[in-house]
C-alpha positions in Angstrom: 0.0 0.0 0.0 1.5 3.3 -1.0 1.5 6.4 1.1 0.2 9.6 -0.4 2.5 12.1 -2.1 4.4 14.5 0.1 2.7 17.8 0.2 5.7 19.5 -1.4 7.4 17.2 -3.9 10.7 18.1 -5.6 10.3 20.9 -8.2 11.9 20.5 -11.6 11.9 23.2 -14.3 12.4 22.1 -17.9 13.1 25.3 -19.8 12.9 28.9 -18.7 11.3 29.1 -15.2 8.1 31.2 -15.0 5.8 29.9 -12.4 8.8 28.4 -10.6 11.0 31.5 -10.9 12.8 32.2 -7.7 12.3 28.7 -6.3 16.1 28.0 -6.6 16.9 30.7 -4.0 13.9 30.7 -1.6 11.7 28.0 -0.1 8.8 30.5 0.0 8.6 33.8 -1.9 7.4 36.4 0.6 6.1 39.8 -0.7 9.6 41.3 -1.0 11.1 38.3 -2.7 8.1 38.0 -5.0 8.5 41.6 -6.2 12.2 41.1 -6.7 11.6 38.1 -8.9 8.4 39.1 -10.8 8.1 42.9 -10.4 4.9 44.8 -9.9 1.8 43.6 -11.6 0.1 46.1 -14.0 -3.5 47.2 -13.6 -5.8 46.3 -16.4 -9.5 47.0 -17.1 -11.9 44.2 -17.6 -11.8 44.6 -21.4 -8.0 44.7 -21.4 -7.8 41.6 -19.1 -10.3 39.7 -21.3 -8.4 40.5 -24.5 -5.2 39.4 -22.8 -6.7 36.1 -21.7 -8.0 35.5 -25.2 -4.7 36.4 -26.8 -2.8 33.8 -24.8 -5.6 31.2 -25.0 -5.7 30.9 -21.2 -7.8 28.0 -20.1 -8.6 26.6 -16.6 -5.8 24.4 -15.2 -8.0 22.6 -12.7 -9.5 19.9 -15.0 -12.2 21.2 -17.3 -10.0 23.5 -19.3 -12.7 26.1 -19.8 -11.6 29.4 -21.6 -10.8 31.9 -18.9 -11.8 34.9 -21.0 -15.4 33.6 -21.4 -15.7 33.2 -17.6 -14.4 36.7 -17.0 -16.7 38.2 -19.6 -19.7 36.3 -18.3 -19.1 37.3 -14.7 -18.7 41.0 -15.6 -21.8 41.0 -17.8 -23.9 39.3 -15.1 -22.7 41.7 -12.4 -23.6 44.8 -14.5 -27.0 43.4 -15.4 -27.8 42.8 -11.8 -26.1 46.0 -10.4 -24.0 43.9 -8.0 -20.3 43.7 -7.2 -19.2 40.1 -8.0 -16.9 37.8 -6.1 -13.6 36.1 -7.1 -12.8 32.6 -5.9 -9.5 30.8 -6.1 -9.9 27.0 -6.2 -6.9 25.7 -4.4 -8.5 22.4 -3.4 -6.5 19.3 -4.4 -8.4 16.3 -3.1 -6.8 13.9 -5.4 -3.8 11.9 -4.1 -1.9 12.2 -7.4 -1.9 16.1 -7.5 0.3 18.5 -5.7 1.0 21.3 -8.2 -1.4 23.8 -6.7 -0.1 23.0 -3.2 3.4 23.9 -4.4 2.2 27.2 -5.8 0.2 28.2 -2.7 3.1 27.2 -0.4 6.0 28.6 -2.4 4.6 31.4 -4.6 1.3 32.6 -2.9 1.7 36.1 -4.1 1.8 35.1 -7.8 -1.6 33.4 -7.3 -2.9 36.5 -5.4 -1.6 38.8 -8.2 -3.8 37.0 -10.8 -6.8 36.9 -8.5 -6.5 40.6 -7.6 -6.0 41.6 -11.3 -9.4 39.9 -11.9 -11.0 41.3 -8.8 -10.0 44.9 -9.6 -11.0 44.6 -13.2 -14.4 43.4 -12.2 -14.8 45.7 -9.2 -15.3 42.6 -7.0 -16.4 43.0 -3.4 -14.7 39.8 -2.1 -11.8 37.5 -2.8 -11.8 34.0 -1.3 -9.1 31.3 -1.6 -10.3 27.8 -0.9 -7.7 25.3 0.3 -7.7 21.8 1.8 -4.3 21.7 3.6 -3.2 23.5 6.8 0.2 24.5 5.3 -1.4 26.1 2.3 -3.9 27.9 4.5 -1.1 29.3 6.6 0.9 30.4 3.6 -2.0 32.2 2.0 -3.0 33.9 5.3 0.5 35.2 5.7 0.5 36.5 2.1 -2.8 38.3 2.6 -1.4 39.9 5.8 1.6 41.1 3.8 -0.4 43.2 1.3 -3.2 45.8 1.5 -6.3 44.7 -0.2 -8.1 47.7 -1.5 -9.2 48.0 -5.1 -8.1 50.9 -7.2 -11.4 52.8 -6.7 -10.6 52.9 -3.0 -13.4 50.5 -2.0 -12.7 47.9 0.5 -12.1 44.4 -0.9 -12.8 41.7 1.6 -10.2 38.8 1.3 -10.1 35.5 3.2 -8.9 32.0 3.0 -11.1 29.1 3.9 -10.1 25.5 4.5 -12.4 22.7 3.4 -12.2 18.9 3.9 -9.7 17.2 1.6 -11.8 15.0 -0.6 -12.1 14.4 -4.3 -15.4 16.1 -4.5 -14.3 19.2 -2.5 -12.6 20.7 -5.5 -15.8 20.5 -7.7 -16.8 24.1 -8.2 -20.3 23.9 -6.8 -19.1 21.9 -3.8 -16.4 24.5 -3.1 -18.9 27.4 -3.4 -21.3 25.6 -1.1 -18.5 25.1 1.5 -17.4 28.7 1.3 -21.0 29.7 2.0 -21.0 27.7 5.2 -22.5 24.5 3.9 -21.0 21.0 3.4 -18.2 20.6 0.8 -20.5 18.5 -1.4 -22.1 19.2 -4.8 -25.7 20.6 -4.3 -27.2 18.2 -6.9 -28.1 20.9 -9.4 -26.0 22.5 -12.1 -25.6 26.3 -12.0 -23.1 28.7 -13.5 -21.0 30.4 -10.9 -20.8 33.5 -13.2 -24.5 33.9 -12.8 -25.0 32.8 -9.2 -22.0 31.7 -7.2 -20.7 32.7 -3.8 -23.6 34.1 -1.8 -25.7 34.1 -4.9 -23.4 36.8 -6.5 -21.9 36.5 -10.0 -18.6 34.8 -9.3 -15.4 34.3 -11.2 -14.1 30.9 -10.0 -10.9 29.4 -11.4 -8.0 27.2 -10.4 -4.8 28.2 -8.5 -2.5 27.8 -11.5 -4.9 29.6 -13.8 -4.6 32.8 -11.7 -0.8 32.5 -11.5 -0.6 32.1 -15.3 -2.8 35.2 -15.6 -0.4 37.2 -13.5 2.5 36.1 -15.7 0.7 37.0 -18.9 -0.2 40.5 -17.5 3.5 41.1 -16.8 4.9 39.6 -20.0 2.2 40.7 -22.4 0.8 38.4 -25.0 3.9 38.3 -27.2 6.3 37.7 -24.3 4.0 35.0 -22.8 3.9 33.3 -26.3 7.7 33.1 -26.4 7.4 29.6 -25.0 4.9 26.9 -25.7 3.2 26.4 -29.1 1.4 29.0 -31.2 -2.0 27.5 -30.3 -1.2 26.9 -26.7 1.4 29.3 -25.5 3.1 29.4 -22.1 4.1 26.7 -19.6 2.3 23.9 -17.8 2.7 22.7 -14.2 2.5 18.9 -13.8 2.7 16.5 -10.9 4.7 13.5 -12.0 4.6 10.4 -9.7 4.0 6.7 -10.0 7.1 4.8 -11.4 9.6 7.6 -10.8 12.4 7.7 -8.2 10.5 10.4 -6.3 7.5 12.6 -7.0 8.1 15.9 -8.8 6.2 19.0 -9.7 7.5 20.0 -13.1 7.1 23.2 -15.1 7.4 22.5 -18.8 6.7 24.4 -22.0 3.4 23.7 -23.7 3.9 21.1 -26.4 6.8 19.3 -24.8 7.2 15.6 -25.6 5.7 13.4 -22.8 8.6 10.9 -23.2 11.1 13.7 -22.6 9.4 14.9 -19.4 9.2 11.3 -18.1 12.9 10.7 -18.9 13.9 13.9 -17.0 11.9 12.7 -14.0 13.7 9.3 -14.0 10.9 7.1 -15.3 11.7 3.9 -17.2 12.5 4.4 -20.9 9.4 2.4 -22.0 6.7 2.5 -19.3 3.9 0.0 -19.4 1.5 2.9 -19.8 0.9 6.4 -18.5 -2.1 7.9 -16.7 -2.6 11.5 -17.9 -5.0 13.8 -16.1 -5.1 12.1 -12.8 -7.8 9.7 -11.5 -10.5 11.4 -13.6 -8.1 11.1 -16.6 -7.3 8.5 -19.2 -4.6 5.9 -19.8 -2.1 6.0 -22.7 -0.5 2.7 -23.8 3.2 2.4 -24.4 2.9 3.2 -28.1 0.7 6.3 -27.5 3.0 7.5 -24.8 6.0 7.4 -27.1 4.5 9.8 -29.6 2.4 12.0 -27.2 3.1 15.8 -26.7 1.7 17.8 -23.8 -0.9 20.0 -25.5 -4.6 20.0 -25.3 -5.3 19.2 -29.0 -2.6 16.5 -29.2 -3.8 14.7 -26.1 -7.5 15.0 -27.2 -6.6 13.2 -30.4 -5.4 10.3 -28.3 -8.5 10.4 -26.1 -6.8 12.1 -23.1 -6.5 15.5 -21.5 -4.1 17.1 -19.0 -7.0 17.5 -16.6 -5.6 18.5 -13.2 -2.0 18.0 -14.5 -1.2 14.7 -12.9 1.1 12.3 -15.0 1.6 8.8 -13.7 3.8 6.2 -15.5 3.6 2.5 -14.7 6.5 0.1 -14.6 6.3 -3.2 -16.5 6.6 -5.1 -13.2 3.1 -4.3 -11.9 -0.4 -5.4 -13.2 -1.9 -2.3 -14.7 -5.4 -3.5 -14.3 -4.7 -4.3 -10.7 -3.5 -0.8 -10.2 -6.7 0.5 -11.8 -8.8 -1.6 -9.4 -7.2 0.0 -6.4 -8.0 3.5 -7.7 -11.5 2.5 -8.8 -12.3 1.3 -5.2 -10.9 4.6 -3.9 -13.0 6.6 -6.3 -16.1 4.7 -5.2 -15.3 5.5 -1.5 -14.9 9.2 -2.4 -18.6 9.4 -3.5 -20.6 12.2 -2.0 -23.3 9.6 -1.6 -26.0 12.0 -2.8 -27.0 10.3 -6.0 -27.5 6.7 -7.2 -24.9 6.8 -10.0 -22.2 7.6 -7.3 -23.5 5.7 -4.3 -24.2 2.4 -6.0 -22.9 2.8 -9.5 -19.3 3.4 -8.7 -19.0 0.5 -6.3 -20.5 -1.7 -8.9 -18.0 -0.4 -11.5 -15.1 -1.0 -9.1 -16.3 -4.5 -8.2 -16.8 -5.5 -11.8 -13.3 -4.4 -12.7 -12.0 -6.4 -9.7 -13.9 -9.4 -11.0 -12.2 -9.0 -14.4 -8.7 -9.1 -12.8 -9.8 -12.1 -10.7 -10.6 -14.1 -13.8 -14.3 -13.4 -14.0 -14.2 -13.8 -17.8 -16.3 -12.1 -20.5 -19.3 -11.7 -18.2 -17.2 -9.5 -15.8 -15.8 -7.5 -18.7 -19.3 -6.8 -19.9 -20.4 -5.8 -16.4 -17.6 -3.2 -16.3 -18.9 -1.6 -19.6 -22.5 -1.8 -18.4 -21.7 -0.2 -15.0 -19.7 2.6 -16.7 -22.6 3.3 -19.1 -25.0 3.4 -16.2 -23.2 6.2 -14.4 -22.0 8.4 -17.2 -24.0 11.7 -17.6 -26.3 10.9 -14.7 -24.4 12.1 -11.6 -25.0 15.3 -9.6 -21.4 16.3 -10.4 -18.6 15.1 -12.7 -17.3 12.4 -10.4 -19.1 9.5 -11.9 -18.1 10.5 -15.4 -14.5 10.8 -14.4 -14.4 7.4 -12.7 -16.1 5.8 -15.7 -13.6 7.4 -18.1 -10.7 6.1 -15.9 -12.0 2.5 -15.9 -12.9 2.3 -19.5 -9.6 3.8 -20.7 -7.7 1.2 -18.6 -9.5 -1.5 -20.6 -8.7 0.2 -23.9 -5.0 0.8 -23.1 -4.0 -2.6 -21.6 -5.6 -4.9 -24.1 -2.9 -7.7 -23.8 -3.3 -7.7 -20.0 -7.1 -7.6 -20.4 -7.0 -10.7 -22.7 -4.7 -12.5 -20.2 -7.2 -11.9 -17.4 -10.4 -12.6 -19.3 -9.2 -15.6 -21.4 -6.4 -17.0 -19.4 -5.1 -17.2 -15.9 -4.0 -13.6 -15.5 -1.0 -11.6 -16.6 1.3 -13.2 -14.0 2.2 -10.0 -12.3 1.2 -8.8 -8.9 -0.1 -5.3 -8.1 2.7 -3.3 -6.6 0.6 -0.3 -5.5 2.5 2.2 -7.6 -0.3 4.7 -7.9 -0.5 7.0 -4.8 -3.5 6.6 -2.6 -4.1 7.6 1.0 -2.9 5.0 3.4 -0.9 4.4 6.6 0.8 7.5 7.8 -1.2 9.5 5.4 -2.1 12.4 7.7 1.6 13.0 8.6 2.9 12.6 5.1 0.3 14.4 3.2 -0.7 17.2 5.5 -3.9 15.7 6.8 -5.5 14.0 3.8 -8.4 12.2 5.5 -7.1 8.9 4.3 -8.3 7.0 7.3 -5.0 6.1 9.0 -4.8 2.8 7.3 -7.9 1.2 8.8 -9.8 -1.4 6.6 -12.9 -3.5 6.8 -12.3 -7.2 7.4 -14.6 -10.2 7.7 -14.3 -13.2 10.0 -15.4 -15.8 7.6 -16.0 -18.4 10.3 -18.8 -16.2 11.5 -20.2 -14.5 8.4 -23.6 -15.8 7.4 -24.1 -13.6 4.3 -26.9 -11.4 5.7 -25.9 -8.5 3.4 -26.7 -5.8 5.9 -23.1 -4.4 5.5 -23.6 -4.0 1.8 -26.8 -2.1 2.3 -25.2 0.2 4.8 -21.8 0.6 3.0 -22.3 0.2 -0.8 -19.1 2.2 -1.3 -17.0 -0.5 0.4 -19.0 -3.7 0.4 -21.0 -5.5 -2.2 -22.5 -9.0 -2.2 -20.5 -11.5 -4.4 -21.9 -14.1 -6.6 -21.5 -16.7 -3.8 -23.9 -14.7 -1.6 -21.2 -13.4 0.7 -19.7 -9.9 1.0 -16.8 -8.7 -1.1 -14.8 -5.9 0.4 -13.2 -3.1 -1.5 -9.4 -3.0 -1.6 -9.4 0.5 0.0 -8.7 2.1 3.3 -11.7 3.5 5.1 -11.9 7.3 4.4 -12.8 9.6 7.3 -16.1 10.7 5.8 -17.3 7.0 5.9 -16.0 6.2 9.4 -19.3 6.7 11.3 -21.2 4.5 8.9 -18.5 1.9 9.0 -18.7 1.7 12.8 -22.5 1.5 12.6 -22.2 -1.4 10.1 -19.7 -3.2 12.4 -22.1 -2.8 15.4 -25.1 -4.0 13.4 -23.6 -7.1 11.8 -26.0 -9.9 13.1 -23.2 -12.5 13.1 -20.6 -10.2 14.6 -18.4 -11.0 11.6 -17.5 -7.5 10.4 -14.4 -5.9 11.8 -12.5 -2.7 11.5 -8.8 -3.4 11.5 -5.7 -1.2 11.1 -3.6 1.5 12.7 -6.2 3.3 14.9 
């Protein structure tokens, strides 16, 4: 079982440093060091900022890749129509174990992020600026940065700025979940789709974007469109921040020019020359097989042509010594346990998907393979948020990328390799290593098979972690118990009629 990534992995810059400028001389750029490295940010009107974002083709770096200029314009238009001052929100929530790029920015270059957010806030005449984070160290860094600068807009009107810490879960970074948490509610999707630009924080028009997006905006404002486009590709100028982990000597956050070859980036991070496959975009992303990896470049259009995207910027190569489908099963179980539990596709569909994938690896044959495809089809497009869609994409892309292994498991006795646990997941020691990631301290459900009578009560109470197998007895997920399920787990243990269900582990 792997521990989660360290909160601050090693930083590697391939090319001219931009986002990572100054990192070689300071562990954290305070206000004075930040200005020495980057200089003072210009002030731009809403129209000027929108044209700049369009000129550099700036898109969100949190997963969806939505054009920033369209968000900015929509927020300003809604605010003027309603006669209200909008809000600006920085989404610094990284609830995925494979992502750390935003944590690095918030810890080491918080003023660069704030520069971008303040550019937008002043251009829009925003009344408030809120930074949402999930880790204590990021919260402390941003609070310190806010204290180092005066936050009054250029019209002399007070701009309220604050940082809010929310629980570290996969769904916490979903935009509607974050807005709900910032408003004092639970960090869960509300179950209805709404545009933040129309009704976001407190019902106000809200510009919400990712940590790296605002940092890139600050760089573009300083460099101008031509200077920003001096690196990258004509269609996708600038640099990218990636978290590279998996089969590498140690995790790294890497700044690379847009359009860099994936194989070159992996080589510089110490990955094997020919990895079994690479997961691009994190646990809501897609797998590339060895052949696709060899020819892939890190641009939106090039990856889209291969059925992938950069998503939240996580890149995870696999060695040839581990079973790739077994690795996918571990993550699928974790994704099921990360469900908000508010809709059927998440609460019951994702456990069914993970269980069916586990059955394939265990030699369940063509029936199990078909069950994976049916389960994925049943959840796609039906969830209260994008979590079911992302989990389905992850599972189906594993089947498409590892066809030889799939055939060995479906038609034969398996691929002959164990599952090494290369992909990072919360586990024992997770709170210390990852800054409090809610990973459950390594506790797991267990069953005393001498007592179990197959009542199925546990599966009804905990569909995220337990399902009933074909033999009429419970099948447990290969996943640690996350904190948000702990109370229900203990209730299930107490209610087991045969006293067969146990909670075992570090706590």
